[in-house]
C-alpha positions as CSV (number, residue, x, y, z in Angstrom):
1,M,260.7,23.2,110.7
2,L,259.8,22.5,106.9
3,V,257.1,24.8,105.3
4,L,255.0,23.4,102.7
5,H,252.8,25.8,100.4
6,G,249.6,25.0,98.8
7,G,248.7,24.3,95.2
8,R,246.2,22.6,92.9
9,P,244.7,19.3,92.7
10,V,246.3,19.0,89.1
11,S,248.8,21.1,87.5
12,R,252.2,20.3,86.0
13,A,253.0,24.3,85.8
14,P,256.1,25.0,87.8
15,V,255.8,26.9,91.0
16,R,257.2,30.4,90.5
17,A,258.6,32.7,93.4
18,A,256.0,35.1,92.7
19,H,253.1,32.8,93.2
20,F,251.0,33.8,96.1
21,A,250.6,30.2,97.5
22,Y,254.4,30.1,97.9
23,R,255.0,33.7,99.0
24,R,252.1,33.4,101.7
25,M,254.1,30.9,103.6
26,F,257.0,33.6,104.4
27,P,255.2,35.3,107.2
28,L,254.3,32.0,108.6
29,A,257.8,30.9,108.6
30,R,259.0,34.2,110.4
31,A,256.5,33.4,113.2
32,A,257.9,30.0,113.6
33,H,261.2,31.2,113.4
34,R,260.7,33.7,116.3
35,S,260.5,30.7,118.5
36,D,264.1,30.0,117.9
37,T,263.2,27.3,115.2
38,A,265.3,26.7,112.4
39,V,262.9,27.0,109.2
40,W,263.2,26.1,105.7
41,V,260.5,26.9,103.0
42,L,260.2,24.4,100.3
43,R,259.3,25.6,96.8
44,N,257.8,22.6,95.1
45,R,258.8,21.7,91.4
46,V,255.2,21.8,90.1
47,R,252.0,23.3,91.4
48,G,249.8,20.1,91.7
49,W,249.2,17.2,94.0
50,N,249.0,15.2,90.8
51,E,247.4,11.8,91.8
52,P,248.7,9.1,91.7
53,A,252.3,10.6,91.1
54,L,252.0,12.8,94.3
55,D,254.5,15.1,93.2
56,A,254.1,17.5,96.1
57,V,254.7,14.5,98.3
58,G,257.8,13.7,96.4
59,D,258.9,17.1,96.8
60,G,258.3,17.3,100.5
61,R,259.9,13.8,101.2
62,R,263.2,14.8,99.5
63,A,263.3,18.0,101.6
64,V,262.8,16.0,104.8
65,E,265.6,13.7,103.8
66,L,267.8,16.6,103.0
67,I,267.1,18.2,106.5
68,R,267.6,14.7,108.0
69,T,271.1,14.2,106.3
70,A,272.3,17.9,107.1
71,H,271.2,17.8,110.7
72,P,271.4,14.2,111.9
73,G,269.3,13.6,114.9
74,S,267.3,16.6,114.8
75,R,263.7,16.4,115.3
76,I,261.5,17.7,112.2
77,A,258.4,19.7,112.4
78,L,256.1,20.3,109.2
79,L,253.9,23.4,108.6
80,G,251.7,23.2,105.6
81,H,248.8,25.3,104.3
82,S,246.1,23.8,102.1
83,M,247.7,21.3,99.8
84,G,250.9,21.6,101.7
85,G,248.9,20.7,104.8
86,R,247.9,17.5,103.2
87,V,251.5,16.7,102.2
88,A,252.6,17.5,105.8
89,L,250.0,15.1,107.2
90,R,251.0,12.5,104.8
91,L,254.8,12.9,105.7
92,A,254.1,12.7,109.5
93,G,255.5,9.1,109.5
94,E,258.9,10.0,108.1
95,A,261.6,9.3,110.4
96,D,262.5,12.2,112.9
97,V,259.3,14.0,112.3
98,I,257.4,15.0,115.5
99,G,254.5,16.9,114.5
100,V,252.4,18.6,111.9
101,C,250.9,22.1,111.7
102,A,248.1,22.0,109.1
103,L,246.5,25.2,108.2
104,A,243.2,25.2,106.1
105,P,244.5,21.6,105.1
106,W,243.0,19.9,102.1
107,T,241.8,16.7,103.5
108,T,239.8,13.8,102.3
109,E,238.2,10.9,104.1
110,Q,240.6,8.4,102.0
111,D,243.7,10.1,103.3
112,P,245.6,7.7,105.9
113,V,246.0,8.6,109.6
114,S,248.2,5.8,110.8
115,Q,251.3,7.7,110.1
116,L,250.2,10.3,112.8
117,N,250.3,8.0,115.6
118,G,252.3,9.6,118.5
119,R,252.7,12.8,116.5
120,I,251.6,16.4,117.5
121,V,249.0,17.5,115.2
122,R,247.7,20.9,115.1
123,I,244.9,21.8,112.5
124,A,243.4,25.3,112.2
125,H,240.7,26.1,109.7
126,G,239.0,29.2,108.8
127,D,235.2,28.9,109.3
128,R,234.7,31.0,106.1
129,D,237.0,28.9,103.8
130,L,235.4,28.2,100.7
131,T,238.4,26.4,99.1
132,T,239.1,23.5,101.5
133,S,236.3,22.0,103.9
134,P,236.5,23.1,107.4
135,Q,234.2,20.1,108.1
136,S,236.5,17.6,106.4
137,S,239.7,18.8,108.6
138,A,237.2,18.4,111.7
139,V,236.6,14.9,110.6
140,Y,240.4,14.1,109.7
141,A,241.2,15.4,113.4
142,L,238.7,12.9,114.9
143,R,240.4,10.0,112.8
144,A,243.8,11.2,113.7
145,R,243.0,11.3,117.5
146,R,241.6,7.6,117.0
147,A,244.8,6.7,115.3
148,G,247.0,7.8,118.4
149,A,248.0,11.4,117.2
150,I,248.2,14.2,119.8
151,V,245.5,16.5,118.1
152,S,244.5,20.0,118.7
153,R,241.9,21.7,116.3
154,Q,241.1,25.4,116.1
155,V,238.4,27.4,114.3
156,I,239.5,30.9,113.0
157,R,236.3,32.7,113.0
158,G,235.9,35.1,110.2
159,S,238.9,34.0,108.2
160,G,238.9,32.2,104.8
161,H,241.4,30.2,103.0
162,A,243.9,32.7,102.2
163,M,244.3,33.5,105.8
164,L,244.5,37.3,105.1
165,R,241.9,38.1,107.8
166,H,242.9,37.4,111.6
167,V,246.6,37.1,110.5
168,R,247.8,37.4,114.1
169,E,245.6,34.3,115.1
170,W,247.2,32.2,112.2
171,N,250.8,33.2,113.3
172,E,249.9,32.3,117.0
173,Q,248.9,29.0,115.8
174,V,252.1,28.6,114.2
175,A,254.3,30.0,117.0
176,A,252.2,27.7,119.5
177,F,253.1,24.8,117.4
178,A,256.8,25.6,117.3
179,G,256.8,26.0,121.0
180,D,255.2,22.5,121.4
181,C,257.6,20.7,119.1
182,A,260.5,22.8,121.0
183,A,259.2,21.2,124.3
184,V,259.3,17.6,122.8
185,R,262.8,18.3,121.3
186,S,264.3,19.4,124.5
187,S,262.6,16.5,126.5
188,R,264.2,13.7,124.1
């Protein structure tokens, strides 16, 4: 599983190991790893999505390619928070990617969904998120389902964007996703 952290719409500042958006992903990576899933946590070069360059997408794509090269034939799952969720959803169409777990993802009506056809897509969003829109991710989930994705969407009641409340529920979402992906890997 490749783990992708959040960021900002526009920033060329480098991502530091001390940045919360990056550090926040390690407990989630541990939750996935407990399911006997190999886990890689990507640290992007820069903090921004940076349209039209899409720096975070490029970093994620290179990481998927590295995993695919190092482990030929392996199925790859993507886990992302916020901007990382948007990156993961965008990369779902890459070869060997079987699914995406997007936590409090930053989604827009213009984001494509055709790449999600046949993929497992788990979206979880806190109902008190003031940074990314729970309503937008609900609309995205409907669009993804219409595009042929296997979608589940959960609302984490009382939780905001940083996922600091109801941590166990967020970790359970990740563990359940890892289990779903493991079942797909073993059936192929």
